[in-house]
C-alpha positions as CSV (number, residue, x, y, z in Angstrom):
1,M,-36.3,-25.0,16.4
2,T,-32.8,-24.7,15.1
3,V,-30.0,-24.5,17.6
4,L,-27.1,-22.3,16.4
5,S,-23.6,-23.4,17.1
6,R,-21.5,-21.3,19.5
7,L,-19.4,-20.1,16.6
8,C,-22.5,-19.0,14.7
9,R,-23.8,-17.1,17.7
10,L,-20.4,-15.4,18.0
11,S,-20.6,-14.4,14.4
12,V,-24.1,-13.0,14.9
13,A,-22.8,-11.0,18.0
14,A,-19.8,-9.7,16.0
15,A,-22.2,-8.6,13.2
16,A,-24.4,-6.8,15.7
17,V,-21.3,-4.9,17.1
18,W,-20.2,-4.1,13.6
19,L,-23.6,-2.8,12.6
20,A,-23.8,-0.6,15.7
21,A,-20.4,0.8,15.0
22,C,-21.3,1.5,11.3
23,A,-24.5,3.1,12.3
24,E,-22.5,5.9,14.0
25,L,-20.3,6.5,10.9
26,P,-21.7,9.3,8.7
27,A,-22.3,8.5,5.0
28,Q,-20.8,11.9,4.2
29,P,-19.2,14.5,6.4
30,T,-21.7,16.9,7.9
31,S,-21.3,20.6,8.4
32,A,-23.7,23.5,9.0
33,P,-24.3,25.8,6.1
34,A,-22.1,29.0,6.2
35,A,-25.1,31.2,6.9
36,T,-26.1,29.4,10.1
37,Q,-22.7,28.7,11.6
38,G,-22.3,30.3,14.9
39,S,-25.8,31.9,14.8
40,A,-27.4,29.5,17.2
41,T,-26.3,26.8,19.6
42,P,-27.8,23.4,18.9
43,A,-30.2,22.0,21.5
44,A,-28.2,18.8,22.0
45,T,-24.5,18.5,21.1
46,P,-23.6,15.1,19.7
47,R,-20.8,13.3,21.5
48,P,-17.5,13.8,19.8
49,L,-16.3,10.8,17.8
50,N,-13.0,9.7,16.6
51,R,-14.2,8.4,13.2
52,E,-10.8,6.9,12.2
53,A,-10.7,5.0,15.5
54,E,-14.2,3.5,14.7
55,V,-13.0,2.4,11.2
56,L,-9.8,0.9,12.8
57,V,-11.8,-1.0,15.5
58,T,-14.4,-2.2,13.0
59,L,-11.9,-3.4,10.4
60,A,-9.9,-5.1,13.2
61,A,-13.1,-6.9,14.4
62,L,-13.8,-8.1,10.8
63,H,-10.3,-9.4,10.5
64,E,-10.6,-11.3,13.9
65,D,-13.9,-12.8,12.7
66,S,-12.2,-13.9,9.4
67,L,-9.3,-15.5,11.3
68,N,-11.7,-17.4,13.6
69,Q,-13.7,-18.7,10.7
70,S,-10.6,-19.8,8.8
71,M,-9.1,-21.5,11.8
72,T,-12.3,-23.3,12.5
73,L,-12.2,-24.9,9.1
74,L,-8.5,-25.5,8.8
75,P,-8.2,-28.6,11.1
76,L,-10.9,-30.3,9.2
77,V,-9.3,-29.9,5.8
78,R,-6.7,-32.6,5.0
79,E,-6.1,-31.9,1.2
80,R,-3.0,-29.8,0.7
81,A,-4.6,-27.9,-2.3
82,Q,-7.5,-26.8,-0.1
83,R,-5.4,-26.0,3.0
84,K,-3.0,-23.6,1.1
85,P,-5.7,-20.9,0.5
86,L,-6.8,-21.1,4.1
87,E,-3.3,-20.9,5.4
88,R,-2.6,-17.9,3.1
89,S,-5.8,-16.2,4.3
90,I,-4.9,-16.7,8.0
91,Q,-1.4,-15.3,7.4
92,L,-2.6,-12.3,5.4
93,H,-5.4,-11.4,7.9
94,A,-3.0,-11.9,10.9
95,N,-0.5,-9.5,9.4
96,E,-3.1,-6.9,8.6
97,L,-4.6,-7.4,12.1
98,R,-1.2,-6.8,13.6
99,T,-0.9,-3.5,11.7
100,L,-4.4,-2.5,12.8
101,R,-3.7,-3.3,16.4
102,G,-0.5,-1.3,16.3
103,W,-2.5,1.8,15.0
104,I,-5.2,1.2,17.6
105,S,-2.7,1.0,20.5
106,R,-1.4,4.5,19.6
107,L,-4.8,6.1,19.7
108,P,-5.6,8.1,22.9
109,D,-7.6,6.2,25.5
110,R,-7.3,2.9,23.5
111,P,-5.5,0.1,25.4
112,Q,-3.7,-2.4,23.3
113,A,-5.8,-5.5,22.9
114,D,-4.2,-8.7,22.0
115,Y,-6.1,-11.0,19.6
116,L,-6.5,-14.5,20.9
117,P,-8.2,-16.8,18.4
118,R,-11.2,-18.9,19.5
119,L,-10.2,-22.4,18.6
120,P,-12.8,-24.8,17.5
121,E,-14.3,-27.2,19.9
122,P,-13.3,-30.8,19.1
123,G,-16.1,-32.7,17.2
124,A,-18.4,-29.7,17.2
125,L,-18.8,-29.6,13.5
126,T,-18.5,-32.0,10.6
127,R,-16.4,-30.8,7.7
128,A,-19.4,-30.2,5.5
129,Q,-21.1,-28.1,8.2
130,A,-17.8,-26.2,8.9
131,E,-17.3,-25.5,5.2
132,R,-20.9,-24.3,4.7
133,Q,-20.6,-22.1,7.9
134,Y,-17.2,-20.8,6.7
135,V,-18.4,-19.8,3.2
136,Q,-21.6,-18.2,4.6
137,A,-19.5,-16.3,7.2
138,M,-17.0,-15.2,4.5
139,L,-19.8,-13.9,2.3
140,A,-21.2,-11.9,5.2
141,H,-17.6,-10.7,6.0
142,H,-17.2,-9.5,2.4
143,D,-20.6,-7.7,2.7
144,A,-19.4,-6.1,5.9
145,V,-16.1,-4.9,4.4
146,E,-18.0,-3.4,1.4
147,Q,-20.4,-1.6,3.7
148,L,-17.6,-0.3,6.0
149,A,-15.7,1.0,3.0
150,R,-18.7,2.8,1.7
151,R,-19.5,4.3,5.1
152,A,-15.8,5.4,5.6
153,E,-15.7,7.3,2.3
154,G,-16.5,10.6,4.1
155,V,-14.2,10.0,7.0
156,R,-10.7,11.5,7.0
157,L,-8.3,8.5,7.3
158,R,-4.5,8.3,7.4
159,P,-3.2,7.3,4.0
160,A,-1.9,3.9,5.1
161,L,-5.4,3.0,6.5
162,K,-7.1,4.2,3.4
163,T,-4.8,2.1,1.3
164,L,-5.4,-1.0,3.5
165,L,-9.2,-0.5,3.4
166,E,-9.1,-0.2,-0.4
167,T,-6.9,-3.3,-0.7
168,V,-9.2,-5.3,1.6
169,R,-12.3,-4.1,-0.3
170,A,-10.7,-5.0,-3.7
171,R,-9.7,-8.5,-2.4
172,S,-13.3,-9.0,-1.0
173,Q,-14.8,-8.1,-4.3
174,A,-12.5,-10.4,-6.2
175,E,-13.2,-13.4,-3.8
176,R,-16.9,-13.0,-3.7
177,P,-17.9,-14.8,-7.0
178,A,-15.7,-17.8,-6.1
179,L,-17.2,-18.1,-2.6
180,Q,-20.8,-17.8,-4.0
181,A,-20.0,-20.6,-6.5
182,R,-18.5,-22.7,-3.7
183,L,-21.6,-22.2,-1.6
184,D,-23.9,-23.1,-4.5
185,A,-21.9,-26.3,-5.1
186,L,-22.1,-27.5,-1.4
187,P,-24.6,-30.2,-0.7
């Protein structure tokens, strides 16, 4: 029986939360045909959703997960050439997360939540294990961003959020081949 590390279990939990949130997002906006509007009351009224809020919360959670994965690997990487991309990724995701959190805090009934990174436990992983876990988590992260972007296509979003989502999606698509090659090259 394989025992998952605490970080891996947290990633699985974050993925489950993300999938539950995405399951509630419609693939396309739904509306009743013009002939049936107002003619009958539906048996069960679905709960009202703030779809933009769901996109914001999901994208923020994906950024938090990316930050956690990057900060788990960073202390184990000593070479400057390999640290630079991780440091840039941390800075970029932290800035985007700050923007997302600001938008979330202005939504009705949404308290401001501060992101506190989960720092790695000392000696929990070797560098090879951490790197493999990081690359696998980033590939899953890129898949999640792609799926979120597809699911959010029918949701009305503020222009700045739409631009951010498109930027994150493009960056994910550009990074994916290099990550897959990196995973294939790992022992």
